[in-house]
PyMOL Python script that loads the backbone (N, CA, C, O; Angstrom):
from pymol import cmd

cmd.read_pdbstr("""\
ATOM      1  N   UNK A   1      22.986  10.388  11.583  1.00  0.00           N
ATOM      2  CA  UNK A   1      21.593  10.786  11.422  1.00  0.00           C
ATOM      3  C   UNK A   1      20.762   9.558  11.030  1.00  0.00           C
ATOM      4  O   UNK A   1      21.109   8.837  10.095  1.00  0.00           O
ATOM      5  N   UNK A   2      19.679   9.337  11.744  1.00  0.00           N
ATOM      6  CA  UNK A   2      18.797   8.210  11.435  1.00  0.00           C
ATOM      7  C   UNK A   2      18.014   8.482  10.168  1.00  0.00           C
ATOM      8  O   UNK A   2      17.745   9.631   9.820  1.00  0.00           O
ATOM      9  N   UNK A   3      17.651   7.405   9.481  1.00  0.00           N
ATOM     10  CA  UNK A   3      16.872   7.525   8.264  1.00  0.00           C
ATOM     11  C   UNK A   3      15.555   6.790   8.413  1.00  0.00           C
ATOM     12  O   UNK A   3      15.414   5.912   9.264  1.00  0.00           O
ATOM     13  N   UNK A   4      14.594   7.153   7.579  1.00  0.00           N
ATOM     14  CA  UNK A   4      13.345   6.426   7.522  1.00  0.00           C
ATOM     15  C   UNK A   4      13.643   5.020   7.033  1.00  0.00           C
ATOM     16  O   UNK A   4      14.384   4.842   6.066  1.00  0.00           O
ATOM     17  N   UNK A   5      13.068   4.015   7.697  1.00  0.00           N
ATOM     18  CA  UNK A   5      13.292   2.618   7.332  1.00  0.00           C
ATOM     19  C   UNK A   5      12.094   2.117   6.528  1.00  0.00           C
ATOM     20  O   UNK A   5      10.949   2.236   6.964  1.00  0.00           O
ATOM     21  N   UNK A   6      12.373   1.550   5.338  1.00  0.00           N
ATOM     22  CA  UNK A   6      11.323   1.053   4.454  1.00  0.00           C
ATOM     23  C   UNK A   6      11.562  -0.423   4.196  1.00  0.00           C
ATOM     24  O   UNK A   6      12.647  -0.823   3.774  1.00  0.00           O
ATOM     25  N   UNK A   7      10.528  -1.241   4.455  1.00  0.00           N
ATOM     26  CA  UNK A   7      10.611  -2.682   4.235  1.00  0.00           C
ATOM     27  C   UNK A   7       9.534  -3.070   3.235  1.00  0.00           C
ATOM     28  O   UNK A   7       8.348  -2.847   3.477  1.00  0.00           O
ATOM     29  N   UNK A   8       9.945  -3.655   2.102  1.00  0.00           N
ATOM     30  CA  UNK A   8       8.988  -4.113   1.101  1.00  0.00           C
ATOM     31  C   UNK A   8       8.265  -5.345   1.632  1.00  0.00           C
ATOM     32  O   UNK A   8       8.901  -6.292   2.094  1.00  0.00           O
ATOM     33  N   UNK A   9       6.921  -5.331   1.564  1.00  0.00           N
ATOM     34  CA  UNK A   9       6.121  -6.441   2.073  1.00  0.00           C
ATOM     35  C   UNK A   9       5.590  -7.334   0.958  1.00  0.00           C
ATOM     36  O   UNK A   9       5.780  -8.550   0.992  1.00  0.00           O
ATOM     37  N   UNK A  10       4.934  -6.746  -0.016  1.00  0.00           N
ATOM     38  CA  UNK A  10       4.315  -7.498  -1.107  1.00  0.00           C
ATOM     39  C   UNK A  10       4.336  -6.656  -2.370  1.00  0.00           C
ATOM     40  O   UNK A  10       4.325  -5.426  -2.318  1.00  0.00           O
ATOM     41  N   UNK A  11       4.367  -7.344  -3.511  1.00  0.00           N
ATOM     42  CA  UNK A  11       4.266  -6.660  -4.796  1.00  0.00           C
ATOM     43  C   UNK A  11       3.411  -7.540  -5.703  1.00  0.00           C
ATOM     44  O   UNK A  11       3.650  -8.743  -5.810  1.00  0.00           O
ATOM     45  N   UNK A  12       2.411  -6.941  -6.359  1.00  0.00           N
ATOM     46  CA  UNK A  12       1.563  -7.684  -7.287  1.00  0.00           C
ATOM     47  C   UNK A  12       1.375  -6.874  -8.558  1.00  0.00           C
ATOM     48  O   UNK A  12       1.596  -5.664  -8.584  1.00  0.00           O
ATOM     49  N   UNK A  13       0.965  -7.566  -9.608  1.00  0.00           N
ATOM     50  CA  UNK A  13       0.620  -6.932 -10.866  1.00  0.00           C
ATOM     51  C   UNK A  13      -0.893  -7.039 -11.011  1.00  0.00           C
ATOM     52  O   UNK A  13      -1.433  -8.141 -11.109  1.00  0.00           O
ATOM     53  N   UNK A  14      -1.575  -5.901 -11.025  1.00  0.00           N
ATOM     54  CA  UNK A  14      -3.037  -5.872 -11.043  1.00  0.00           C
ATOM     55  C   UNK A  14      -3.559  -5.979 -12.472  1.00  0.00           C
ATOM     56  O   UNK A  14      -3.035  -5.345 -13.387  1.00  0.00           O
ATOM     57  N   UNK A  15      -4.582  -6.779 -12.643  1.00  0.00           N
ATOM     58  CA  UNK A  15      -5.254  -6.935 -13.947  1.00  0.00           C
ATOM     59  C   UNK A  15      -6.412  -5.956 -14.005  1.00  0.00           C
ATOM     60  O   UNK A  15      -6.873  -5.537 -12.943  1.00  0.00           O
ATOM     61  N   UNK A  16      -6.901  -5.573 -15.132  1.00  0.00           N
ATOM     62  CA  UNK A  16      -6.433  -5.905 -16.471  1.00  0.00           C
ATOM     63  C   UNK A  16      -5.411  -4.911 -17.014  1.00  0.00           C
ATOM     64  O   UNK A  16      -4.894  -5.108 -18.114  1.00  0.00           O
ATOM     65  N   UNK A  17      -5.108  -3.847 -16.269  1.00  0.00           N
ATOM     66  CA  UNK A  17      -4.280  -2.767 -16.820  1.00  0.00           C
ATOM     67  C   UNK A  17      -2.814  -2.841 -16.417  1.00  0.00           C
ATOM     68  O   UNK A  17      -2.040  -1.937 -16.732  1.00  0.00           O
ATOM     69  N   UNK A  18      -2.426  -3.909 -15.724  1.00  0.00           N
ATOM     70  CA  UNK A  18      -1.033  -4.194 -15.385  1.00  0.00           C
ATOM     71  C   UNK A  18      -0.364  -3.117 -14.532  1.00  0.00           C
ATOM     72  O   UNK A  18       0.811  -2.808 -14.729  1.00  0.00           O
ATOM     73  N   UNK A  19      -1.108  -2.548 -13.586  1.00  0.00           N
ATOM     74  CA  UNK A  19      -0.482  -1.641 -12.633  1.00  0.00           C
ATOM     75  C   UNK A  19       0.308  -2.490 -11.629  1.00  0.00           C
ATOM     76  O   UNK A  19      -0.158  -3.536 -11.177  1.00  0.00           O
ATOM     77  N   UNK A  20       1.493  -2.024 -11.298  1.00  0.00           N
ATOM     78  CA  UNK A  20       2.303  -2.693 -10.282  1.00  0.00           C
ATOM     79  C   UNK A  20       1.959  -2.078  -8.932  1.00  0.00           C
ATOM     80  O   UNK A  20       2.086  -0.867  -8.751  1.00  0.00           O
ATOM     81  N   UNK A  21       1.525  -2.900  -7.990  1.00  0.00           N
ATOM     82  CA  UNK A  21       1.143  -2.425  -6.660  1.00  0.00           C
ATOM     83  C   UNK A  21       2.115  -3.015  -5.651  1.00  0.00           C
ATOM     84  O   UNK A  21       2.283  -4.232  -5.573  1.00  0.00           O
ATOM     85  N   UNK A  22       2.751  -2.146  -4.884  1.00  0.00           N
ATOM     86  CA  UNK A  22       3.690  -2.594  -3.861  1.00  0.00           C
ATOM     87  C   UNK A  22       3.253  -2.053  -2.505  1.00  0.00           C
ATOM     88  O   UNK A  22       2.880  -0.886  -2.382  1.00  0.00           O
ATOM     89  N   UNK A  23       3.305  -2.916  -1.485  1.00  0.00           N
ATOM     90  CA  UNK A  23       3.033  -2.514  -0.109  1.00  0.00           C
ATOM     91  C   UNK A  23       4.360  -2.468   0.645  1.00  0.00           C
ATOM     92  O   UNK A  23       5.174  -3.385   0.545  1.00  0.00           O
ATOM     93  N   UNK A  24       4.566  -1.386   1.403  1.00  0.00           N
ATOM     94  CA  UNK A  24       5.800  -1.222   2.159  1.00  0.00           C
ATOM     95  C   UNK A  24       5.478  -0.813   3.594  1.00  0.00           C
ATOM     96  O   UNK A  24       4.575  -0.012   3.833  1.00  0.00           O
ATOM     97  N   UNK A  25       6.223  -1.367   4.541  1.00  0.00           N
ATOM     98  CA  UNK A  25       6.161  -0.962   5.943  1.00  0.00           C
ATOM     99  C   UNK A  25       7.171   0.166   6.098  1.00  0.00           C
ATOM    100  O   UNK A  25       8.353  -0.010   5.802  1.00  0.00           O
ATOM    101  N   UNK A  26       6.705   1.337   6.567  1.00  0.00           N
ATOM    102  CA  UNK A  26       7.585   2.500   6.675  1.00  0.00           C
ATOM    103  C   UNK A  26       7.672   2.943   8.132  1.00  0.00           C
ATOM    104  O   UNK A  26       6.665   3.275   8.758  1.00  0.00           O
ATOM    105  N   UNK A  27       8.898   2.940   8.659  1.00  0.00           N
ATOM    106  CA  UNK A  27       9.166   3.448  10.010  1.00  0.00           C
ATOM    107  C   UNK A  27       9.742   4.848   9.859  1.00  0.00           C
ATOM    108  O   UNK A  27      10.867   5.023   9.390  1.00  0.00           O
ATOM    109  N   UNK A  28       8.955   5.845  10.262  1.00  0.00           N
ATOM    110  CA  UNK A  28       9.331   7.252  10.091  1.00  0.00           C
ATOM    111  C   UNK A  28      10.223   7.729  11.231  1.00  0.00           C
ATOM    112  O   UNK A  28      10.236   7.150  12.317  1.00  0.00           O
ATOM    113  N   UNK A  29      10.966   8.792  10.960  1.00  0.00           N
ATOM    114  CA  UNK A  29      11.862   9.369  11.963  1.00  0.00           C
ATOM    115  C   UNK A  29      11.120   9.863  13.196  1.00  0.00           C
ATOM    116  O   UNK A  29      11.671   9.849  14.297  1.00  0.00           O
ATOM    117  N   UNK A  30       9.895  10.291  13.026  1.00  0.00           N
ATOM    118  CA  UNK A  30       9.114  10.849  14.132  1.00  0.00           C
ATOM    119  C   UNK A  30       8.495   9.753  14.998  1.00  0.00           C
ATOM    120  O   UNK A  30       7.563  10.015  15.759  1.00  0.00           O
ATOM    121  N   UNK A  31       9.013   8.522  14.884  1.00  0.00           N
ATOM    122  CA  UNK A  31       8.607   7.402  15.737  1.00  0.00           C
ATOM    123  C   UNK A  31       7.161   6.958  15.519  1.00  0.00           C
ATOM    124  O   UNK A  31       6.424   6.727  16.477  1.00  0.00           O
ATOM    125  N   UNK A  32       6.768   6.844  14.272  1.00  0.00           N
ATOM    126  CA  UNK A  32       5.481   6.247  13.929  1.00  0.00           C
ATOM    127  C   UNK A  32       5.652   5.436  12.656  1.00  0.00           C
ATOM    128  O   UNK A  32       6.618   5.621  11.915  1.00  0.00           O
ATOM    129  N   UNK A  33       4.702   4.528  12.404  1.00  0.00           N
ATOM    130  CA  UNK A  33       4.787   3.672  11.218  1.00  0.00           C
ATOM    131  C   UNK A  33       3.562   3.870  10.338  1.00  0.00           C
ATOM    132  O   UNK A  33       2.480   4.207  10.817  1.00  0.00           O
ATOM    133  N   UNK A  34       3.754   3.654   9.041  1.00  0.00           N
ATOM    134  CA  UNK A  34       2.644   3.694   8.091  1.00  0.00           C
ATOM    135  C   UNK A  34       2.789   2.532   7.119  1.00  0.00           C
ATOM    136  O   UNK A  34       3.851   1.922   6.991  1.00  0.00           O
ATOM    137  N   UNK A  35       1.694   2.252   6.447  1.00  0.00           N
ATOM    138  CA  UNK A  35       1.709   1.334   5.324  1.00  0.00           C
ATOM    139  C   UNK A  35       1.756   2.196   4.074  1.00  0.00           C
ATOM    140  O   UNK A  35       0.886   3.042   3.865  1.00  0.00           O
ATOM    141  N   UNK A  36       2.763   1.986   3.250  1.00  0.00           N
ATOM    142  CA  UNK A  36       2.886   2.749   2.011  1.00  0.00           C
ATOM    143  C   UNK A  36       2.373   1.878   0.867  1.00  0.00           C
ATOM    144  O   UNK A  36       2.794   0.733   0.703  1.00  0.00           O
ATOM    145  N   UNK A  37       1.463   2.437   0.086  1.00  0.00           N
ATOM    146  CA  UNK A  37       0.941   1.776  -1.098  1.00  0.00           C
ATOM    147  C   UNK A  37       1.492   2.530  -2.296  1.00  0.00           C
ATOM    148  O   UNK A  37       1.207   3.715  -2.474  1.00  0.00           O
ATOM    149  N   UNK A  38       2.286   1.844  -3.124  1.00  0.00           N
ATOM    150  CA  UNK A  38       2.876   2.455  -4.321  1.00  0.00           C
ATOM    151  C   UNK A  38       2.233   1.802  -5.538  1.00  0.00           C
ATOM    152  O   UNK A  38       2.313   0.586  -5.710  1.00  0.00           O
ATOM    153  N   UNK A  39       1.604   2.597  -6.367  1.00  0.00           N
ATOM    154  CA  UNK A  39       0.976   2.096  -7.584  1.00  0.00           C
ATOM    155  C   UNK A  39       1.711   2.708  -8.768  1.00  0.00           C
ATOM    156  O   UNK A  39       1.791   3.928  -8.916  1.00  0.00           O
ATOM    157  N   UNK A  40       2.247   1.823  -9.607  1.00  0.00           N
ATOM    158  CA  UNK A  40       3.009   2.282 -10.781  1.00  0.00           C
ATOM    159  C   UNK A  40       2.218   1.957 -12.037  1.00  0.00           C
ATOM    160  O   UNK A  40       1.819   0.815 -12.270  1.00  0.00           O
ATOM    161  N   UNK A  41       2.004   2.987 -12.837  1.00  0.00           N
ATOM    162  CA  UNK A  41       1.343   2.848 -14.133  1.00  0.00           C
ATOM    163  C   UNK A  41       2.292   3.407 -15.182  1.00  0.00           C
ATOM    164  O   UNK A  41       2.388   4.620 -15.368  1.00  0.00           O
ATOM    165  N   UNK A  42       2.984   2.518 -15.857  1.00  0.00           N
ATOM    166  CA  UNK A  42       4.026   2.861 -16.834  1.00  0.00           C
ATOM    167  C   UNK A  42       5.087   3.714 -16.123  1.00  0.00           C
ATOM    168  O   UNK A  42       5.894   3.161 -15.375  1.00  0.00           O
ATOM    169  N   UNK A  43       5.117   5.035 -16.327  1.00  0.00           N
ATOM    170  CA  UNK A  43       6.123   5.884 -15.675  1.00  0.00           C
ATOM    171  C   UNK A  43       5.544   6.707 -14.527  1.00  0.00           C
ATOM    172  O   UNK A  43       6.277   7.433 -13.855  1.00  0.00           O
ATOM    173  N   UNK A  44       4.256   6.602 -14.301  1.00  0.00           N
ATOM    174  CA  UNK A  44       3.590   7.410 -13.282  1.00  0.00           C
ATOM    175  C   UNK A  44       3.451   6.609 -11.982  1.00  0.00           C
ATOM    176  O   UNK A  44       3.107   5.428 -12.009  1.00  0.00           O
ATOM    177  N   UNK A  45       3.721   7.257 -10.851  1.00  0.00           N
ATOM    178  CA  UNK A  45       3.569   6.637  -9.537  1.00  0.00           C
ATOM    179  C   UNK A  45       2.513   7.374  -8.731  1.00  0.00           C
ATOM    180  O   UNK A  45       2.441   8.603  -8.761  1.00  0.00           O
ATOM    181  N   UNK A  46       1.697   6.617  -8.012  1.00  0.00           N
ATOM    182  CA  UNK A  46       0.799   7.167  -7.006  1.00  0.00           C
ATOM    183  C   UNK A  46       1.199   6.524  -5.684  1.00  0.00           C
ATOM    184  O   UNK A  46       1.337   5.303  -5.605  1.00  0.00           O
ATOM    185  N   UNK A  47       1.385   7.330  -4.652  1.00  0.00           N
ATOM    186  CA  UNK A  47       1.856   6.815  -3.371  1.00  0.00           C
ATOM    187  C   UNK A  47       0.939   7.310  -2.260  1.00  0.00           C
ATOM    188  O   UNK A  47       0.651   8.503  -2.154  1.00  0.00           O
ATOM    189  N   UNK A  48       0.482   6.358  -1.426  1.00  0.00           N
ATOM    190  CA  UNK A  48      -0.314   6.666  -0.241  1.00  0.00           C
ATOM    191  C   UNK A  48       0.454   6.167   0.981  1.00  0.00           C
ATOM    192  O   UNK A  48       0.960   5.044   0.969  1.00  0.00           O
ATOM    193  N   UNK A  49       0.551   6.975   2.027  1.00  0.00           N
ATOM    194  CA  UNK A  49       1.032   6.531   3.334  1.00  0.00           C
ATOM    195  C   UNK A  49      -0.168   6.577   4.272  1.00  0.00           C
ATOM    196  O   UNK A  49      -0.723   7.646   4.526  1.00  0.00           O
ATOM    197  N   UNK A  50      -0.572   5.401   4.791  1.00  0.00           N
ATOM    198  CA  UNK A  50      -1.772   5.343   5.622  1.00  0.00           C
ATOM    199  C   UNK A  50      -1.464   4.717   6.982  1.00  0.00           C
ATOM    200  O   UNK A  50      -0.537   3.920   7.121  1.00  0.00           O
ATOM    201  N   UNK A  51      -2.255   5.092   7.970  1.00  0.00           N
ATOM    202  CA  UNK A  51      -2.107   4.536   9.308  1.00  0.00           C
ATOM    203  C   UNK A  51      -2.856   3.205   9.412  1.00  0.00           C
ATOM    204  O   UNK A  51      -3.560   2.810   8.483  1.00  0.00           O
ATOM    205  N   UNK A  52      -2.699   2.511  10.558  1.00  0.00           N
ATOM    206  CA  UNK A  52      -3.299   1.180  10.688  1.00  0.00           C
ATOM    207  C   UNK A  52      -4.822   1.217  10.676  1.00  0.00           C
ATOM    208  O   UNK A  52      -5.447   0.274  10.191  1.00  0.00           O
ATOM    209  N   UNK A  53      -5.436   2.276  11.193  1.00  0.00           N
ATOM    210  CA  UNK A  53      -6.894   2.376  11.188  1.00  0.00           C
ATOM    211  C   UNK A  53      -7.423   2.473   9.764  1.00  0.00           C
ATOM    212  O   UNK A  53      -8.394   1.808   9.402  1.00  0.00           O
ATOM    213  N   UNK A  54      -6.770   3.312   8.960  1.00  0.00           N
ATOM    214  CA  UNK A  54      -7.155   3.450   7.555  1.00  0.00           C
ATOM    215  C   UNK A  54      -6.907   2.149   6.795  1.00  0.00           C
ATOM    216  O   UNK A  54      -7.729   1.752   5.968  1.00  0.00           O
ATOM    217  N   UNK A  55      -5.783   1.481   7.065  1.00  0.00           N
ATOM    218  CA  UNK A  55      -5.468   0.213   6.396  1.00  0.00           C
ATOM    219  C   UNK A  55      -6.540  -0.838   6.684  1.00  0.00           C
ATOM    220  O   UNK A  55      -6.961  -1.561   5.781  1.00  0.00           O
ATOM    221  N   UNK A  56      -6.983  -0.925   7.949  1.00  0.00           N
ATOM    222  CA  UNK A  56      -8.034  -1.888   8.306  1.00  0.00           C
ATOM    223  C   UNK A  56      -9.336  -1.584   7.574  1.00  0.00           C
ATOM    224  O   UNK A  56      -9.971  -2.489   7.032  1.00  0.00           O
ATOM    225  N   UNK A  57      -9.734  -0.319   7.556  1.00  0.00           N
ATOM    226  CA  UNK A  57     -10.994   0.064   6.903  1.00  0.00           C
ATOM    227  C   UNK A  57     -10.917  -0.181   5.397  1.00  0.00           C
ATOM    228  O   UNK A  57     -11.851  -0.729   4.812  1.00  0.00           O
ATOM    229  N   UNK A  58      -9.817   0.218   4.765  1.00  0.00           N
ATOM    230  CA  UNK A  58      -9.638   0.056   3.332  1.00  0.00           C
ATOM    231  C   UNK A  58      -9.615  -1.428   2.964  1.00  0.00           C
ATOM    232  O   UNK A  58     -10.254  -1.847   1.999  1.00  0.00           O
ATOM    233  N   UNK A  59      -8.875  -2.212   3.738  1.00  0.00           N
ATOM    234  CA  UNK A  59      -8.810  -3.646   3.496  1.00  0.00           C
ATOM    235  C   UNK A  59     -10.175  -4.306   3.605  1.00  0.00           C
ATOM    236  O   UNK A  59     -10.527  -5.151   2.782  1.00  0.00           O
ATOM    237  N   UNK A  60     -10.945  -3.923   4.621  1.00  0.00           N
ATOM    238  CA  UNK A  60     -12.278  -4.493   4.790  1.00  0.00           C
ATOM    239  C   UNK A  60     -13.202  -4.110   3.640  1.00  0.00           C
ATOM    240  O   UNK A  60     -13.985  -4.935   3.168  1.00  0.00           O
ATOM    241  N   UNK A  61     -13.112  -2.857   3.186  1.00  0.00           N
ATOM    242  CA  UNK A  61     -13.942  -2.431   2.057  1.00  0.00           C
ATOM    243  C   UNK A  61     -13.619  -3.241   0.798  1.00  0.00           C
ATOM    244  O   UNK A  61     -14.523  -3.608   0.047  1.00  0.00           O
ATOM    245  N   UNK A  62     -12.343  -3.518   0.570  1.00  0.00           N
ATOM    246  CA  UNK A  62     -11.966  -4.316  -0.604  1.00  0.00           C
ATOM    247  C   UNK A  62     -12.436  -5.763  -0.461  1.00  0.00           C
ATOM    248  O   UNK A  62     -12.902  -6.356  -1.433  1.00  0.00           O
ATOM    249  N   UNK A  63     -12.320  -6.336   0.736  1.00  0.00           N
ATOM    250  CA  UNK A  63     -12.821  -7.688   0.964  1.00  0.00           C
ATOM    251  C   UNK A  63     -14.331  -7.755   0.774  1.00  0.00           C
ATOM    252  O   UNK A  63     -14.841  -8.686   0.152  1.00  0.00           O
ATOM    253  N   UNK A  64     -15.046  -6.770   1.308  1.00  0.00           N
ATOM    254  CA  UNK A  64     -16.517  -6.727   1.153  1.00  0.00           C
ATOM    255  C   UNK A  64     -16.896  -6.710  -0.317  1.00  0.00           C
ATOM    256  O   UNK A  64     -17.788  -7.449  -0.736  1.00  0.00           O
ATOM    257  N   UNK A  65     -16.234  -5.882  -1.101  1.00  0.00           N
ATOM    258  CA  UNK A  65     -16.523  -5.812  -2.528  1.00  0.00           C
ATOM    259  C   UNK A  65     -16.210  -7.134  -3.220  1.00  0.00           C
ATOM    260  O   UNK A  65     -17.025  -7.652  -3.984  1.00  0.00           O
ATOM    261  N   UNK A  66     -15.004  -7.685  -2.942  1.00  0.00           N
ATOM    262  CA  UNK A  66     -14.601  -8.943  -3.591  1.00  0.00           C
ATOM    263  C   UNK A  66     -15.583 -10.068  -3.274  1.00  0.00           C
ATOM    264  O   UNK A  66     -15.879 -10.899  -4.132  1.00  0.00           O
ATOM    265  N   UNK A  67     -16.083 -10.091  -2.049  1.00  0.00           N
ATOM    266  CA  UNK A  67     -17.035 -11.138  -1.663  1.00  0.00           C
ATOM    267  C   UNK A  67     -18.367 -11.028  -2.403  1.00  0.00           C
ATOM    268  O   UNK A  67     -19.078 -12.024  -2.533  1.00  0.00           O
ATOM    269  N   UNK A  68     -18.714  -9.843  -2.887  1.00  0.00           N
ATOM    270  CA  UNK A  68     -19.962  -9.708  -3.651  1.00  0.00           C
ATOM    271  C   UNK A  68     -19.789 -10.158  -5.092  1.00  0.00           C
ATOM    272  O   UNK A  68     -20.771 -10.293  -5.822  1.00  0.00           O
ATOM    273  N   UNK A  69     -18.542 -10.394  -5.512  1.00  0.00           N
ATOM    274  CA  UNK A  69     -18.259 -10.765  -6.898  1.00  0.00           C
ATOM    275  C   UNK A  69     -18.205 -12.276  -7.099  1.00  0.00           C
ATOM    276  O   UNK A  69     -18.047 -12.743  -8.227  1.00  0.00           O
ATOM    277  N   UNK A  70     -18.332 -13.036  -6.032  1.00  0.00           N
ATOM    278  CA  UNK A  70     -18.241 -14.496  -6.153  1.00  0.00           C
ATOM    279  C   UNK A  70     -19.550 -15.120  -6.554  1.00  0.00           C
ATOM    280  O   UNK A  70     -19.635 -16.340  -6.697  1.00  0.00           O
TER     281      UNK A  70
END
""", "prot")
cmd.dss("prot")
cmd.show_as("cartoon", "prot")
cmd.util.cbc("prot")
cmd.orient("prot")
């Protein structure tokens, strides 16, 4: 039986509250891929699985915001 394949891409520690953020490439059994965002806050996890369109939009929104902070 095939399993979902998960590849860790990046992991960072976000300031100022020290949340651990990990990005993972996930190949699902149903023959599609997602970007998994795992946010760990002490013992609590928040997990998002998003498609490439959502990843592009979310990434651009974060870049737009960061560019206004310079």
